[in-house]
C-alpha positions in Angstrom: 245.6 28.7 169.4 246.4 26.4 166.5 244.3 23.4 165.6 246.0 20.0 165.8 245.5 16.3 165.7 247.0 13.1 166.9 248.2 9.8 165.6 246.3 6.5 166.0 246.3 4.8 162.6 249.4 3.1 161.3 250.3 2.2 157.8 252.0 -1.2 157.4 253.8 -2.2 154.2 250.6 -3.8 153.1 248.4 -0.9 153.8 246.5 0.8 156.7 246.2 -0.9 160.0 242.9 -0.2 161.7 243.2 1.3 165.2 241.8 -0.6 168.0 238.6 0.9 169.6 238.4 1.6 173.2 250.1 30.7 166.6 253.2 30.1 166.8 254.8 30.8 170.1 257.2 33.7 170.1 260.7 33.1 171.5 260.3 36.4 173.3 257.9 34.6 175.7 260.8 32.7 177.1 262.0 35.8 178.9 258.9 35.5 181.1 260.3 32.3 182.7 259.9 32.1 186.4 263.2 33.5 187.9 264.7 31.4 190.7 264.5 33.2 194.1 265.9 32.4 197.4 262.4 32.0 198.9 259.5 31.2 196.7 256.1 29.6 196.8 253.9 28.6 193.9 250.2 27.8 193.8 249.4 27.2 190.2 246.1 28.1 188.8 245.0 25.5 186.3 242.8 26.2 183.3 239.1 26.1 184.3 237.5 26.0 180.9 235.7 22.8 180.2 236.4 20.7 177.1 234.2 22.1 174.3 233.7 18.5 173.1 234.5 15.3 174.8 235.6 11.9 173.5 237.1 10.7 170.2 240.5 9.4 169.2 243.5 11.4 168.1 245.9 9.7 165.6 249.4 11.2 165.8 252.2 10.1 163.5 255.7 10.3 164.9 259.1 9.5 163.3 260.3 7.3 166.1 258.8 5.2 168.9 259.2 5.7 172.6 262.2 3.7 173.8 260.5 3.1 177.2 258.0 4.9 179.4 260.0 5.5 182.6 263.4 6.7 181.5 263.7 9.8 179.5 266.5 8.7 177.2 265.8 10.5 173.8 263.5 13.1 172.3 260.7 10.7 171.1 260.5 9.4 174.7 260.9 12.7 176.4 258.1 14.4 174.4 255.6 11.6 174.9 256.5 10.9 178.6 254.1 13.5 180.1 251.2 11.8 178.5 251.2 8.9 181.0 253.5 10.0 183.8 252.9 12.4 186.7 255.9 14.4 188.0 255.8 16.9 190.9 256.0 19.9 188.6 256.1 20.4 184.9 256.7 23.2 182.4 253.4 24.9 181.6 252.0 24.3 178.1 253.4 27.6 176.8 256.9 26.9 178.3 257.0 30.2 180.1 257.2 28.9 183.6 256.3 26.0 185.8 252.9 24.5 186.7 252.2 22.2 189.6 251.4 18.6 188.7 251.3 16.3 191.7 252.4 19.2 193.8 249.9 22.0 194.3 252.5 24.3 195.9 256.1 24.4 197.0 258.6 26.5 198.9 262.4 27.0 198.5 264.5 27.8 201.5 266.6 31.0 201.6 269.8 29.0 201.1 268.4 27.1 198.0 269.0 23.8 199.6 265.6 22.7 201.0 262.6 22.2 198.7 259.2 21.5 200.3 256.3 20.2 198.1 252.7 20.0 199.1 250.7 17.4 197.2 247.3 17.9 195.8 244.4 16.5 197.8 242.9 13.2 196.6 245.7 12.3 194.1 245.3 8.8 192.6 247.3 6.6 190.3 245.7 5.5 187.1 244.4 2.3 188.8 242.4 4.3 191.4 244.8 3.7 194.3 245.7 6.7 196.4 249.0 8.5 195.7 250.8 9.8 198.8 254.1 11.3 199.7 255.3 7.8 200.5 255.1 6.9 196.8 256.9 10.1 196.0 259.7 9.3 198.5 260.1 5.8 197.2 260.1 7.0 193.5 262.8 9.5 194.2 265.0 7.2 196.1 264.7 4.6 193.4 265.4 7.2 190.7 268.6 8.4 192.3 270.2 4.9 192.6 268.8 3.3 189.4 271.7 3.0 186.9 269.3 3.2 183.9 268.0 6.6 184.8 269.8 9.4 183.0 269.3 11.7 185.9 271.2 9.3 188.1 274.4 10.5 186.6 273.6 14.2 187.2 271.6 14.1 190.4 273.1 16.2 193.2 273.9 14.8 196.6 270.6 14.9 198.5 268.3 13.3 200.9 264.5 12.9 200.8 261.8 12.8 203.5 258.0 12.6 203.8 256.9 14.3 207.0 253.3 13.5 206.4 251.1 12.0 203.7 250.9 15.1 201.6 254.4 16.7 202.1 257.6 15.8 200.4 261.0 17.4 201.1 264.2 17.4 199.2 267.4 18.5 201.0 270.5 19.2 198.9 274.0 19.1 200.2 274.9 22.2 198.1 272.7 25.1 197.0 271.1 24.9 193.6 268.8 27.8 192.9 267.4 26.4 189.6 267.0 22.9 190.9 263.2 22.7 190.5 263.3 24.0 186.9 266.1 21.7 185.9 265.5 18.4 187.8 262.0 17.8 188.8 260.0 17.8 185.5 261.5 14.5 184.5 260.9 12.3 187.6 257.8 10.3 187.5 255.9 9.1 190.6 255.1 5.4 190.8 253.6 3.2 193.6 255.7 2.5 196.6 257.8 -0.7 196.2 257.7 -0.5 192.4 260.9 -1.1 190.5 261.5 1.5 187.9 262.5 -1.1 185.3 259.0 -2.5 185.6 257.5 0.9 184.6 259.4 1.0 181.4 256.9 -1.1 179.5 253.8 -0.8 181.7 253.9 2.5 183.6 251.5 3.0 186.5 251.5 6.7 187.3 249.0 9.5 187.3 249.3 11.2 184.0 246.3 12.2 181.8 246.4 9.0 179.8 247.0 5.3 180.4 249.2 3.1 178.2 246.7 0.5 177.0 248.7 -1.2 174.2 252.2 -0.9 173.0 253.3 -2.6 169.8 257.0 -1.6 169.9 258.2 0.1 166.8 254.6 0.4 165.5 252.1 2.1 167.8 251.2 3.0 171.3 247.5 3.3 172.3 246.7 5.6 175.2 243.3 5.8 176.8 241.8 8.5 179.1 242.8 8.2 182.8 239.5 8.6 184.7 241.5 9.4 187.9 243.5 12.3 186.4 243.7 15.1 188.9 243.0 17.9 186.4 239.4 17.1 185.5 237.6 17.4 183.1 240.8 16.8 181.2 241.8 15.0 179.1 239.1 15.8 176.5 240.0 12.8 174.3 239.1 9.2 175.0 242.1 7.9 173.2 245.4 8.9 171.7 247.2 6.6 169.2 250.9 7.4 168.7 251.9 5.8 165.4 255.4 5.2 164.2 255.8 6.5 160.7 259.5 6.9 160.1 259.2 8.4 156.6 258.3 12.1 156.8 256.9 12.1 153.3 254.5 9.4 154.2 253.4 11.4 157.2 252.5 14.3 154.9 250.5 12.1 152.6 248.6 10.4 155.4 247.5 13.7 157.0 246.5 15.1 153.7 244.4 12.0 152.9 242.7 12.1 156.4 244.3 8.8 157.5 245.8 10.5 160.5 244.9 13.6 162.5 248.4 15.0 163.0 251.9 14.5 161.6 255.0 15.4 163.6 257.6 15.8 160.9 256.6 17.5 157.7 259.3 18.0 155.0 259.7 21.7 154.4 259.4 21.2 150.7 255.8 20.1 151.3 254.7 22.9 153.6 253.3 25.1 150.8 251.3 22.3 149.2 249.9 21.1 152.6 249.0 24.7 153.6 246.7 24.8 150.6 245.2 21.3 151.2 241.5 21.3 152.3 241.0 20.4 155.9 244.7 20.8 156.9 246.6 23.5 158.9 250.4 23.7 158.9 251.5 25.8 161.8 255.2 26.5 162.5 256.3 26.4 166.2 259.6 28.0 167.3 261.3 25.5 169.6 264.2 25.1 172.0 265.8 22.8 169.5 268.6 22.9 166.9 270.0 20.8 164.2 273.6 19.9 164.5 276.1 17.1 163.9 277.6 15.5 166.9 281.3 14.6 166.6 282.5 11.5 168.4 286.0 12.3 169.5 287.1 8.8 170.5 285.7 7.0 167.5 287.2 9.6 165.2 290.4 11.0 166.6 290.5 13.8 164.0 287.6 15.4 165.9 289.9 15.9 168.9 291.6 18.6 166.8 290.1 22.0 167.4 291.3 23.3 164.0 289.4 20.5 162.3 286.2 21.2 164.2 286.4 24.9 163.5 287.2 24.2 159.8 284.1 22.0 159.5 281.9 24.8 160.9 283.4 27.3 158.4 283.0 24.9 155.5 279.3 24.5 155.8 276.9 27.0 154.3 274.1 27.2 156.9 272.1 29.9 155.1 272.3 27.8 151.9 271.0 24.7 153.8 268.1 26.7 155.3 267.2 28.1 151.8 267.6 24.9 149.8 266.8 22.0 152.2 264.6 23.7 154.8 262.8 26.1 152.4 263.4 29.1 154.7 262.4 27.6 158.0 264.9 28.0 160.8 267.9 30.3 161.4 271.6 29.6 161.7 272.8 28.4 165.1 275.0 30.9 167.0 275.6 29.1 170.3 276.0 25.7 171.8 272.8 26.5 173.7 269.4 26.6 172.0 267.1 29.6 172.4 266.6 29.1 176.1 266.8 31.5 179.0 270.3 33.0 179.0 270.9 32.2 175.3 273.3 34.8 173.9 271.4 36.3 171.0 274.2 38.7 170.2 276.7 36.0 169.3 277.4 35.4 165.6 277.1 32.1 163.8 280.2 30.6 162.1 280.4 32.3 158.7 280.5 30.3 155.5 284.2 30.8 154.7 285.9 28.0 152.7 289.2 29.9 152.6 289.3 30.1 156.3 288.3 26.4 156.6 291.2 25.4 154.3 293.6 27.4 156.4 292.5 25.7 159.5 292.8 22.3 157.9 296.3 23.1 156.8 297.2 24.1 160.4 295.6 20.9 161.8 297.1 17.4 162.3 295.2 16.3 159.2 296.2 18.7 156.4 295.5 16.1 153.8 292.0 15.4 155.2 290.5 12.1 156.4 287.5 9.8 155.9 284.5 9.7 158.2 280.9 8.6 158.4 277.7 10.5 159.2 274.8 8.6 160.8 271.3 9.6 159.7 267.7 8.3 160.1 266.7 6.5 156.8 263.2 8.0 156.7 264.1 11.5 157.5 264.3 13.5 154.3 265.5 16.7 156.0 268.3 14.9 157.8 269.5 13.2 154.7 269.1 16.4 152.6 271.3 18.2 155.1 273.8 15.3 155.2 274.1 15.4 151.4 275.1 19.1 151.5 277.5 18.5 154.4 279.1 15.6 152.4 279.6 17.8 149.4 280.9 20.8 151.3 283.3 19.0 153.6 284.8 17.2 150.5 286.1 20.7 149.4 288.4 20.8 152.5 289.5 17.1 152.1 287.0 15.4 154.5 285.5 12.4 152.7 282.1 11.7 154.3 280.0 8.5 153.9 276.3 8.8 154.7 275.1 5.8 156.8 271.3 5.6 156.9 269.7 3.4 159.6 266.2 3.2 161.1 265.5 5.9 163.6 265.4 3.6 166.6 268.6 1.9 165.6 270.2 5.3 165.2 269.4 6.3 168.8 270.8 2.9 170.0 274.0 3.5 168.1 274.3 6.9 169.6 273.9 5.5 173.1 276.6 2.9 172.3 278.8 5.7 171.0 278.9 3.7 167.8 279.2 6.6 165.4 281.7 9.2 164.1 279.3 11.9 163.0 275.7 11.9 164.2 272.9 14.0 162.7 271.1 15.3 165.7 267.9 17.2 166.4 268.6 18.2 170.0 266.1 20.0 172.2 266.2 21.6 175.7 263.5 20.0 177.9 263.6 22.9 180.3 263.6 26.7 179.8 266.6 27.1 182.2 269.6 25.8 180.3 271.5 24.2 183.2 270.6 20.6 182.5 271.0 21.1 178.7 274.5 22.5 179.3 275.3 19.5 181.5 274.0 17.2 178.8 275.7 18.8 175.8 279.0 20.2 176.9 280.3 19.1 180.2 282.0 16.0 181.5 279.9 15.7 184.7 277.0 14.0 183.0 277.6 10.3 182.7 277.0 10.3 178.9 280.1 12.6 178.5 278.9 15.6 176.5 276.0 14.0 174.6 278.0 10.8 173.8 280.8 12.7 172.1 283.6 12.4 174.8 284.1 16.1 174.6 285.5 18.0 177.6 286.6 21.6 178.2 288.1 22.4 181.6 287.2 26.1 181.5 283.5 25.4 180.7 283.4 22.7 183.5 284.7 25.2 186.0 282.2 27.9 185.0 279.4 25.3 185.1 280.3 24.4 188.7 279.8 28.1 189.6 276.6 28.6 187.7 274.9 25.7 189.6 275.4 27.4 192.9 274.8 31.0 191.8 271.5 32.4 193.2 271.7 35.9 191.6 270.1 35.9 188.2 272.3 38.6 186.7 275.5 36.8 187.8 274.0 33.6 186.5 273.4 35.2 183.1 276.9 36.5 183.0 278.4 33.0 183.7 276.3 31.4 181.0 277.3 34.1 178.5 281.0 33.5 179.3 280.5 29.7 179.1 278.8 30.0 175.7 281.7 32.1 174.3 284.3 29.6 175.4 282.4 26.6 174.0 281.4 28.3 170.8 285.0 29.2 170.0 286.0 25.6 170.8 283.4 24.3 168.3 282.7 20.9 170.0 280.2 20.0 167.2 279.0 21.1 163.8 276.1 23.5 164.1 273.4 24.0 161.5 270.0 25.7 162.4 267.6 26.6 165.2 264.5 24.5 164.4 261.0 25.7 163.8 258.8 22.6 164.2 256.7 21.8 161.1 253.5 20.0 161.9 250.5 19.2 159.8 247.1 19.0 161.6 243.6 18.2 160.5 241.3 21.2 161.0 238.9 19.3 163.2 241.6 19.0 165.9 241.6 22.0 168.3 243.3 23.1 171.5 246.8 22.0 170.5 249.8 24.1 171.1 253.4 22.8 170.9 255.5 24.5 173.6 259.1 25.3 172.7 260.2 22.3 174.7 258.1 20.1 172.3 256.4 18.1 175.1 253.1 16.6 174.0 250.5 18.2 176.2 247.5 16.5 174.5 245.1 16.6 177.4 243.8 20.0 176.2 243.1 18.8 172.7 239.6 18.1 171.5 238.0 17.2 168.2 235.0 18.8 166.4 
């Protein structure tokens, strides 16, 4: 298990701000994911080893802040969300299956329409109040109707009930065999009568930590939840999540010992950091990929399939991996990341400028066009890739302007569909790809294919089938067919599957980054 650290200290323009008191996973493991079955029950055994050491503060530098603590709207929020929120179930820390969280066990009816959850005994919120099925019931009802919740656009027709204080039941109108894996890891439990909007800034849930202070855009200070169900965890007393947008600054801070852990290390600094005393630089394969989202309404040229294919052929992905990423990552070969049902046999778009020029000539834009790519100003990797894309698309007549903005602003512009090309680091939050497919490539999700306004009727029809298919082999075949159709249609510009590059002080132990990249810091301890 790799050592790791956290972020608590933050550098301001004038210097360091003092914090307030208070290996690599193999992608092959993903095949071990729990398969959906028509009848299932799960009682999850939690780790029993005690924290080798207790206490201390972990300082963890991240590139962007959480946008809110209740709604999982972007990766920086999604990854930090489990630190303070308690769902019914969650991906285990190796992302090979599901663990119970608030739920100790559950059953699925033979028709995959009824899901019964049995809560752990003695559950409490972080203020010490009892957590019962009435709180779960109210939270789910609020989640389904709340317009701010992303799941509200994708949640199936359903009803909820709480037969007793420790039992919660979900009844779906239509069967969904993979419902638990895809839907329930992102729904937090809050006290009955609470408005979800009130939880965005001051969440009251039952996760391992409590949000003590949040200086938006700067830092979030989390303290140990004494009522967390999985005692003796968390091992740490405090976790400080620091916003350090510049990845080069993150590397310098961890090397100097100003922070314990850095989230985004520029690949060109990996070699130097790996030789730095007191620092480890593990690589973690992830369910993430680097790509460029193409907004089809904002830039009508992206509605032309020939243009989209031409752009994919015009980009030298191997060259980017070698020159910008220093050998980390592999070319993308699918619209899906390396999740369950990922088609490993498919081939990436080759680097073929001649083919790209032919496709442009056959398009509605044979003379090319001008467009803009949106990047995060402090992200050296994003901007390095964007520079290569700009140069290589110019060869086929596409004139690209790079627009750099602060990371939080970039996410806001994406949500507003105020972009033409968007440099994206997109990640699957579940091992099963159903929700990711809905998010990225179908029109059913309210954000319309990751804010790009893309639609493919064949893919939509296949996706409707896969949601109701209980047989795993049939499900795999449907996903393979869907991937083939979408890959040929080239909805976006695909670069590389991402290996996460973190730098961690050697006195930080017990950290592992699952392929989903969720921050499970309750097991981390410092020596």
